[in-house]
N, C-alpha and C positions, 0 to 999 in steps of 0.2 A: 527336503533336499537329500539326495543320496551322498552322504559324506565320503564314502569310499571312492565312488566314481569321481567326486569332485577332486579329491586328493590325487587320484591317478591322473586326471586330466591336467592338473597343475604340474605334476612331476614330469609327465610325458611331453607335454606341449607348451609349458610355460603359460598356461591360461589363467593364472591367478587373477591378473588384472581384469580379464574379461568377466570372470565370475563375480568379482567384487562389484563391477558396474551392474551386472545383471541382477544381483541381489540387493541393489540400492533401495528398491521399494520397501523391502522389509525394514530397513533402518529408518526411512523417512516416516513410515507408519508407526513404528515404535516411538519415534520422537513425538509424533502427534498425540499418541496415547499418554506419554509422560506429561505432555503439556496439558492435556485435558484433565488428567488426574492431579495436576498441580504438585507433582512430586518434588520439584525444586523448592516450592513454597513449604511443603511438609518438612523437608530437610532443614530449611531455615538456617543454613550455614553449618549445620552439625553433620555427624555421621550416624547412620542407622543400619540395622540389619534389614534384609529384605522382608523378613516376617513383620518387623515393626512398620515398615512402609506399607506393606499389604494391609495390615490392620488399620492403619490410619486412612487408607484410601478405599477400604471395603473391597479389596480385590483378592484373587486367589494367590496364596503364598508361593506355590511352586512356579506358577506362570510369572509372577512378579520377579522372582529371582532371575528367570531367563530373560525377561525384558531388560532388567538392569544390566545383566551381563552383555546383552547385545549392544546396548547403548554405551557400555564401558569400552567395547571394541572400537567405537568411534570417538572416544574421548569425552563423551558428555558427562559420564559419571566416572569416579575413580573408586576402585575397590581396594580397601586398605588391608593391611596384614591380618587383622582380626576378622576379616570377612565383611565388615561394614562398608556401606557405600556413602559417598559424598558427591556433591555437585562439583565438577571441575570449575576452577575460577574462570577459565577461558570461555565457559558456557553459562556464565552468570545471568545473561540476558534471558534465560529461560524462566527466571523468576518474574512473577507478575508485578512485584514492587520495584524492579530494577528501573532506573531512570531511562534506560534505552531498551526496555523490555521488547522482546520479539516473540513472546509466547503465542499470541494470536496469529502472527504472520506464519509461524511454523505450522500451526493447525491448518491455515488456509492453503499453504503450499502443499502440504502432505496429504490433505484430504480432497477438497474440491478441485484444486488445480491438478493434482495427481490423477483423480478420476477422469478429468478431461483428456489426459494424455493417453487414455485408451483409444482415443480417436486420432492419434498422431499419424498413423499410416494413411488415413483418409486425407489429412492435411497435406502430407508429403505428396500424395498422388494427385490431388485435385486443387490444392491451395485453399480449400474451404475450411471453416472453423471445425476443429475436432471437438470443441466444447459443445457446439450445436448438434453435432452428430451423436454425442453421448447423452446430452440432457434434453435435446429436442427444441431448445430455445436458446437465444443469446445469453451471455453472462448476466446482464442486468435484469433480463426477464426472469431468469432463474432465481436471482437474489430476491426479486420482488415477491415471489411466491413461496420462498423458503426462508422464513423469518430467522431461524437459528443460524443458517449460513450467512444471511445478510448481516447479522450482528457480529459474527466472527470477521467478516470482510471489513465492516466499518471499523472495528477495533484494530485490525491489522493495518488499515490505512492510517489510523491515528498514530500507531507505533512508528510508521515510516515518516509521518509528518513532523514529529518532534525534532529530530536532528536537522531537518531541512529548515524548520522555523528558526533555529539557532543560527544556521549558516546564512540564511536570508537576512536576519537582523544585523549580522556583522557587516553587511555591504550596503544596506539601504536604511534611510531615515523614514520614520512614519509620523513625524511631528506635524506635517501640513495637510495630509489628505482629508482629515475630518472623518470621513466614513469609508471604511474598507468593505468591499463586497467580494466574497470568496465564492466563485462559481464552481459548483461541484465540490463543495468543501466538506462533505461527509458530516461527521459529528462536531465539526467546528474546532478541532484541535489546533490547526494552523492559525486560524483567525484568533482564537482566544490567546494563543501564545504571543501574537503581535499586539493585541489590545492591552495585554499586561504590561507592555513597554511604556505606554502613555495613557494616563487616566482621562485624557481629553478625546481619545479615539472612541468611535463606536463602529459596529459592524453588522453586516447581514450575511448569513451563510445560506447559500442556495443549493438545493439538492432535491432528490426524489421525495415525495410526500412521506413515505414510511420512515425514511432516514431523518427528515426534519422533525417529525412527531416524536420519535424516540429520543433524539438529541435534546429537544426542548423539554421533554419530561425529565430527563436526567439532570439538566441544568437547574430545573425548578427545585429539585431535591438536594442540590449541592449545598453543603454547609457554608462555603465561601460565596457570599452574595455580591462580591465586588464587581463581577462581570455581568451578572444577570440583567442589570438595567441597561447594559451597553451593547448587547448582542441579541439578535432575533434570528429565527430560522424561517426561511420563506421557501416553500415548495414551488417548483417551476419546471417547465419543459425547456431546458436550456438550449435546445435546438431552435426554439421559436421566440422565447422572451426571457430577458434578464432585467432585474429591477434597475431603475434609473436612480440617480442621486449619489453615486459613488465618486469619491475623489480618486480612489485607486481600486481597480478591479484586479482580481487574482485568479489564475487558473493553474493549479498544481497537479501534475500527472493526470490531466484529463485528456488532452489531445491524443496521446499515444494509445488510448483505448478505442479510438475510432478511426475510420477510413479518412483519407484526405478530404473527401467531399463532406463527410459528417463534421470533421474538424472545422472546415470552412464555415459551415452553418452555425456552429457554436460561436466562432469568432465574429461572424456577421451579427448575431444576436447581441453580443457584447458591444460591438461598435455602434449599433443602433441605440443601445442604452447610453453609451458615452455621448453620442451626438445629442440625444434628448437632454442629458444632463448639462452639456456645454451650452446649449441654447437657453435652458432655463436659468442657469447661474452664470451667464457670460459676464455680468458686471460685478460679481461678488467673489470671484476666485479663479485660480488657474484651471486650465482645461484638464479633464480626467485623463488618467493614464491606465494602461493595462500592463501587467507583468505576468508572463507565462513562465512557469517553472517546469522544466523537462530535462531528463538525462539525454545525452547523445550517445547512441550505441555505435561508436566509431572505432572500437578496438576489436581485435580478434576474439578476445575473451568475452565480448558482449554477445556472442552468437547464441548462447543458451538463453539469455534474456529475450533476445529477438524471437527465438523459437517459441518461448512461452507466449509472447504476444500473438504470434501467428496461430498457435493452437487455440488460444482463447477467442480470437476474433477473425481469423483468416489471414491470408498473406497480405491483404491491404492494410492490416493493423499490425505493422511490423516495427513500430518505433521510428525514431529519427536518427539518421546517420550524421547529418551535417546541420549547421545553423541555417543554411540555405533552404533545407527541407521545411523548416519551421517558418522562416520568413516568407516563403512562397504562399503558405496558408494565410499569413497576415495580409499580404498584398492582395490576394484573391478576395479577402473579406473587406477590403477597403481601409485597412489600417496602415499607419505610417511607421515603419521600423525606426527605432531610435538608438538602441544600444543592446549589447549582450554582455553579460557578466558571468564568469564561472564562479560558482560557490564552493566553499570548502568541503561540502558533502558530495560533490560530483555533479550536482544539478547545474543547469545554466538558466539564468534569468534573462528573458527576452522582453525588453521594454518597448512599448509602442504607444502611439497616440492616434487620435482621429483627426484627419485633415479639417481645416476650416471649411 
C-alpha cells in the first residue's frame, strides 16, 4: 500500500473510513494466520516478545512482529510498554481451549468464505453463487473433496453449536423423547450436549459419509466413554432418506443453506421418517416431533449475514426473514406447525408434528 498516497487521500477527502474497509481483507487474513499458528494458545494468558512468539511458532521474527502489530490495530492483541504482546481479554475466544472458542470459525470466514467473495460481483450481477464461480462446485461438493477445509468447517459448526445447545436446553425438556435424531448434525456437538443432560437418552447423528466417519473415529478415541454407547453416526442423503425411530428430530442451521425447494425436500424426508415411526410405535409412545433451529435475518444489521448466504449458495439461499418463511416450508412438506420459541442465543425453535 502507498502510505503517502493513503494519508494524502485521508487528509484531502476524508477517505479514512473507505480505506479501512478496503483493507479489511488484510486484517481478516492476519487473524486466520494467528488462529492457525495458535498464537493465543502459545501466549497462554502471558505476555511475550514477537521474537519469542516467532520462535514458538516456527515463523519469521520480522514478519511476526508486523502480524502482531496489524492485529493490535484491531484490538486482538495488546502491546505493552516493554514491547511484549498479550491477547486482549475481549478476544479470548481465539484460544482453542476457551469454552466459547471461535478459532475455527475465524479460519473458515477469513479463508474459504473470503475466497468465495472473489465471486461477489458475479452474485450481484446474476444472483448466482459466487462460491461456485470461484471453486467450480457448490460448498458441500468442495468440502467433500477437500478434507482439510471440511475439517475446519465441521469444527467451526461445532463451535457455533455449543451456545445454541445451552440456549435450547433452557427452553425444552428432553426427558421423554427416548431417541434424538439430529439431521445434518455434523460432528455431533449439539446432540452430545443434549444427551449429557439425561443418561436415559440416546441419539443418531445424520450427515455426509466423510463427516460421520471422522466423528465416529474421534468418539472412539475419546477418554470419556459415557456417551459412546448412546450415540451413533449414520451417513445418509438427507434429501431422500432419514432414519426412523426418533422421538425428537432436530435440524439446526440446515435449511438456510439450501433453496426453498431443497429445504422442502429435506423436511419431506424427515416427515416420512416421522410417519414411519408413528405407525411403528403408535401404541407405545407419543408421536414424533421435529424442532428446526434457525436464526431469522429480520434486522437491518443482518444484511451482511444474508449476503454471505447468497455468495455461498446464490440468491435463493438467502436465509429466512420471518417465521412464515420457515412455516411455509413445513406446510409444503406436509408437517403441522405447533409452536415457535425464541432462544437466548438469537435462534428460533420451530416445533412441528406429522398429521395423523
